[in-house]
C-alpha positions in Angstrom: -27.7 -14.5 -2.0 -28.6 -14.5 1.7 -26.6 -12.6 4.3 -23.8 -14.7 5.7 -24.1 -17.5 3.1 -20.3 -17.4 2.8 -18.1 -17.1 6.0 -14.5 -16.1 5.5 -11.6 -16.1 8.0 -9.8 -12.9 7.2 -6.4 -13.3 8.9 -4.2 -10.3 9.0 -2.1 -9.7 12.1 -0.5 -6.4 11.0 -3.4 -4.5 12.5 -2.9 -0.7 12.3 0.7 -0.8 11.3 1.7 0.7 8.0 -1.8 1.9 7.2 -3.0 -1.7 6.7 -6.1 -0.9 8.8 -7.4 1.4 6.0 -7.1 -1.5 3.5 -8.7 -4.0 5.8 -11.6 -1.6 6.7 -12.3 -0.8 3.1 -12.3 -4.4 1.9 -14.0 -5.9 5.0 -16.9 -3.4 5.1 -17.4 -3.8 1.4 -17.5 -7.6 1.7 -20.0 -7.4 4.5 -22.2 -5.1 2.5 -22.2 -7.7 -0.3 -23.5 -10.4 2.1 -20.3 -12.0 3.2 -19.8 -12.9 6.9 -16.2 -11.9 7.8 -14.4 -13.2 10.8 -11.5 -10.7 11.3 -8.4 -12.1 13.1 -5.7 -9.6 14.0 -3.5 -8.3 16.8 -4.2 -5.9 19.7 -2.8 -3.1 17.6 -6.0 -2.3 15.7 -7.9 0.9 15.4 -10.2 -0.1 12.6 -13.4 1.9 12.1 -16.4 0.2 10.4 -20.2 0.6 10.0 -21.2 -3.1 10.3 -20.6 -4.0 14.0 -17.7 -6.2 13.0 -16.4 -8.6 15.6 -12.7 -8.5 15.8 -10.7 -11.5 17.1 -7.4 -10.3 18.6 -5.8 -13.8 18.5 -2.3 -12.4 17.7 -2.2 -10.4 21.0 0.9 -8.3 21.7 2.9 -9.7 18.7 4.2 -6.2 17.9 5.4 -5.5 21.4 8.0 -8.2 21.6 11.6 -7.8 20.4 12.6 -11.4 20.1 12.1 -12.8 16.6 11.7 -16.3 18.1 8.9 -15.1 20.5 7.3 -13.2 17.6 7.3 -16.3 15.5 5.8 -18.3 18.3 3.0 -15.8 18.8 2.3 -15.7 15.1 2.0 -19.5 14.8 -0.1 -19.7 18.0 -2.4 -16.9 16.8 -2.8 -18.3 13.4 -3.6 -21.8 14.7 -6.2 -20.3 17.2 -7.7 -18.2 14.4 -8.3 -21.2 12.2 -9.7 -23.2 15.1 -12.3 -20.5 15.8 -13.0 -20.0 12.1 -13.7 -23.7 11.7 -16.1 -23.7 14.6 -17.9 -20.7 13.1 -18.4 -22.4 9.8 -15.8 -20.7 7.6 -14.6 -22.5 4.6 -12.2 -19.9 3.1 -9.2 -18.3 4.7 -7.8 -15.1 3.3 -4.3 -14.0 4.2 -1.8 -11.3 3.0 1.7 -11.8 1.8 4.3 -9.0 1.9 7.5 -11.1 1.9 8.4 -14.7 1.7 9.5 -16.4 4.9 9.1 -19.6 6.9 6.0 -18.2 8.6 4.2 -17.9 5.2 5.0 -21.5 4.5 3.8 -22.6 7.9 0.6 -20.5 7.4 -0.2 -22.3 4.2 0.4 -25.7 5.6 -1.7 -25.1 8.7 -4.5 -23.7 6.6 -4.6 -26.7 4.4 -4.4 -29.1 7.4 -7.6 -27.4 8.5 -9.1 -28.1 5.1 -9.7 -24.4 4.2 -9.8 -22.9 0.7 -6.9 -20.4 0.8 -6.8 -16.9 -0.8 -3.5 -15.0 -0.7 -3.3 -11.3 -1.5 0.3 -11.0 -2.7 1.4 -7.3 -2.2 5.1 -7.3 -3.1 6.2 -9.8 -5.7 9.9 -10.2 -5.5 11.1 -10.9 -9.1 14.8 -11.4 -8.2 14.4 -14.8 -6.6 17.0 -17.5 -7.2 16.1 -20.7 -9.0 16.6 -22.8 -5.8 14.2 -20.5 -3.9 11.8 -20.6 -6.9 11.4 -24.4 -6.5 10.4 -24.0 -2.8 8.0 -21.2 -3.7 6.4 -23.2 -6.5 5.9 -26.1 -4.1 4.3 -23.9 -1.4 2.0 -22.1 -3.9 0.7 -25.5 -5.1 -1.4 -25.5 -1.9 -2.8 -21.9 -2.4 -6.1 -21.9 -4.2 -6.2 -18.3 -5.4 -3.8 -15.4 -5.5 -4.8 -11.7 -5.7 -2.4 -9.2 -7.1 -3.1 -5.5 -7.6 -2.0 -4.7 -11.1 -0.8 -6.1 -14.4 2.8 -5.6 -13.6 2.5 -7.8 -10.5 0.6 -10.4 -12.5 3.5 -10.6 -15.0 6.0 -11.0 -12.2 4.0 -13.6 -10.3 3.5 -15.7 -13.4 7.3 -16.5 -13.2 6.5 -18.5 -10.0 2.8 -19.4 -10.1 0.6 -20.7 -12.8 -1.5 -17.8 -14.1 -4.7 -19.9 -13.6 -4.4 -19.2 -9.9 -3.9 -15.5 -10.2 -6.4 -12.7 -10.6 -5.9 -8.9 -10.7 -8.1 -7.0 -8.3 -7.1 -3.4 -7.6 -6.0 -1.8 -4.4 -8.8 0.5 -3.1 -8.6 4.3 -2.6 -8.5 6.2 0.7 -11.5 8.5 0.1 -13.8 6.9 2.8 -11.1 7.6 5.5 -10.5 11.3 4.7 -12.5 13.8 6.7 -15.2 15.3 4.5 -14.4 18.8 5.9 -11.0 18.8 4.2 -10.7 21.5 1.5 -8.1 21.4 -1.3 -9.1 24.6 -2.9 -6.7 26.9 -1.1 -5.0 29.3 -3.5 -1.4 28.9 -4.5 0.5 32.2 -4.2 3.4 30.9 -6.1 5.9 31.7 -3.4 7.2 28.1 -3.2 6.3 24.6 -4.2 5.6 22.5 -1.2 6.7 18.9 -1.9 5.9 15.9 0.2 7.9 12.6 0.4 5.8 10.3 2.6 6.2 6.8 3.9 9.0 4.3 4.6 12.5 5.5 3.8 14.5 2.8 2.1 17.0 2.8 -0.8 14.5 1.8 -3.6 12.3 4.8 -2.7 14.7 7.2 -4.4 14.9 9.9 -1.7 18.5 10.6 -2.7 17.2 11.4 -6.3 14.8 14.1 -5.2 17.4 15.6 -2.8 20.1 15.7 -5.5 17.6 17.1 -8.0 16.6 19.9 -5.7 20.3 20.5 -4.9 21.0 20.9 -8.6 18.1 23.3 -9.0 19.4 25.4 -6.2 22.8 25.6 -7.9 20.9 27.0 -10.9 19.3 29.7 -8.7 15.9 27.9 -8.5 15.0 28.0 -4.8 11.2 28.3 -4.6 10.6 24.9 -3.1 10.2 23.2 0.3 10.5 19.4 0.8 8.9 17.7 3.8 10.2 14.2 4.5 7.8 12.2 6.7 8.4 8.5 7.5 10.5 6.0 9.3 13.7 4.4 8.1 13.6 0.7 7.0 16.9 -1.0 6.6 18.5 2.3 5.6 20.7 5.0 7.1 19.8 8.7 7.0 23.5 9.6 6.9 23.5 9.3 3.1 20.6 11.7 2.7 22.0 14.1 5.3 25.3 14.3 3.3 23.3 15.3 0.2 21.4 17.9 2.2 24.7 19.3 3.5 26.4 19.1 0.1 23.8 21.4 -1.5 23.1 23.5 1.5 19.4 22.4 1.5 18.7 22.5 5.2 16.6 25.7 4.9 14.4 24.0 2.3 13.8 20.7 4.2 11.4 19.8 6.9 12.3 16.5 8.6 9.9 14.2 10.4 11.9 11.0 10.6 9.9 8.3 12.4 6.6 6.5 12.4 3.7 8.8 11.4 0.5 7.9 13.4 -2.8 7.8 11.5 -4.1 11.0 13.3 -1.2 13.0 11.8 -1.4 11.8 8.2 -4.0 14.4 7.3 -1.7 17.2 8.2 1.1 16.2 5.8 -1.1 15.6 2.8 -3.3 18.7 3.3 -0.2 21.0 3.8 1.5 20.0 0.5 1.1 21.0 -3.1 2.4 17.8 -4.6 3.5 14.3 -3.5 6.6 12.9 -5.1 7.3 9.1 -5.5 10.8 8.9 -7.2 10.9 5.1 -6.7 13.3 2.8 -8.4 11.2 -0.3 -7.7 7.5 -0.7 -6.8 4.7 -3.2 -7.1 1.8 -1.2 -5.7 1.9 2.1 -3.8 -0.6 2.9 -1.1 1.1 6.4 -0.8 0.1 7.1 -4.5 -3.5 6.2 -4.0 -3.6 8.1 -0.7 -2.2 11.3 -2.3 -4.7 11.0 -5.2 -7.5 10.5 -2.6 -6.5 13.8 -1.0 -6.8 15.5 -4.4 -3.1 16.0 -4.6 -1.0 16.1 -7.8 1.7 13.5 -7.8 5.1 13.2 -9.5 6.1 9.6 -10.1 8.9 7.7 -11.8 7.9 5.9 -15.0 7.7 2.4 -13.5 4.8 0.2 -14.8 2.8 0.1 -11.6 2.7 3.9 -11.6 2.1 4.4 -15.3 -0.8 2.0 -15.2 -2.5 4.7 -13.2 -0.8 8.0 -13.9 -1.0 9.7 -17.3 1.6 12.5 -17.6 0.0 15.9 -17.5 -3.5 14.5 -17.0 -3.9 13.1 -13.5 -0.3 13.5 -12.4 3.3 13.9 -13.7 5.8 11.3 -14.8 9.7 11.4 -15.1 12.2 8.8 -16.2 13.1 6.5 -13.3 16.6 7.2 -11.9 17.2 10.1 -14.4 18.2 13.2 -12.5 17.9 15.4 -15.6 14.4 14.2 -16.3 13.4 14.8 -12.7 14.9 18.3 -12.7 13.1 19.3 -15.9 9.8 18.1 -14.6 10.2 19.9 -11.3 11.0 23.1 -13.2 7.9 22.7 -15.3 5.7 22.2 -12.2 7.2 25.2 -10.5 6.5 27.3 -13.6 2.9 26.0 -13.8 2.0 25.7 -10.1 -1.5 27.0 -10.8 -2.5 23.8 -12.7 -1.9 21.6 -9.6 -5.5 21.9 -8.4 -6.8 20.7 -11.8 -4.3 17.8 -11.9 -5.2 16.9 -8.3 -8.9 16.9 -9.0 -8.4 14.7 -12.0 -6.4 12.3 -9.8 -9.2 12.2 -7.3 -11.8 11.4 -9.9 -9.6 8.7 -11.3 -9.2 6.8 -8.0 -12.8 7.5 -7.0 -14.0 5.7 -10.2 -11.3 3.1 -10.7 -10.4 2.2 -7.2 -13.7 2.0 -5.4 -13.9 -0.3 -2.4 -17.4 -1.5 -3.2 -16.4 -2.6 -6.7 -13.3 -4.3 -5.4 -15.2 -6.1 -2.6 -17.7 -7.4 -5.2 -14.8 -8.8 -7.2 -13.3 -10.5 -4.2 -16.7 -11.8 -3.1 -17.3 -13.2 -6.6 -13.9 -14.9 -6.3 -15.0 -16.5 -3.0 -18.3 -17.7 -4.6 -16.4 -19.2 -7.6 -14.1 -21.1 -5.2 -17.1 -22.6 -3.4 -19.0 -23.1 -6.7 -21.9 -20.9 -5.5 -24.0 -19.2 -8.1 -25.1 -15.6 -7.6 
């Protein structure tokens, strides 16, 4: 297939917020290497690095610098319309967008895309399974105009099938973060066993289970187990840190906690992952976790709850550790085991790295996405 035989409008206004630039860079560079011409439409807040002289269209402007929801909505619709107009003139026939939560802007995006006569691909990141029947009817109607939906794992597929016909859905994995980690980083530093350095990283919200890890560590301290240090790095999202602060005070954990509450810029991410022994994800609900793949890409052992999206990747004692979701006793026992076997963390971390390197490679993922594009346009390889 000749270079540029398929032109795709890749519309993703989030830019560098929430680490989305890593995802975009990995997929877009992979698509270009496969012979796809990508027109990337985003906002001014973009710090993407690529090797293919990608032209970035910042049609969403300063959308993240306005506080008014009405103004933000206007800028989104304006930017989306301009993006499709440019893409149409550039010969694109497919538009690829991302869906994180259902709202009126998504519905408008779908309608505008179809009015421009584009084939539409939606990467659906967070499939909300607790949607009322009345809302389901509206969703099913909107998704009738979507040509293909990408989800990242079998669990998301099973959830999405409650709303969309499975014929429209395909499972294509989320890529790893290996290409974005400095090659000079070294994970072979020795563990002296003085304390287990735990990292809780990313958005702080109720379903992430931060209260579980704090309570578990508090109970361990009551039992005289104190060789641990927890770093909490991330910003609050529809949550209040007062609840977590009360747990810290209740168990007198302040000397064991390092707090960095707020947005973590990309340039500081390395520090947190390199400085820890293990990354913990005690979530109560998840569809796909970039934090999990990031930790594994840094050759870090992970401790996760036994939710399906985690256990599709993590095998207990092989490439990570697993405890029963929401079970404080299970979490405590697993932490005790890890503290007593801290010397095996390097081995577990290396196994994690090899797993994501092999199973979450961006070039393989890009080829799957490109083949999806070709199938939509009925182009043979």
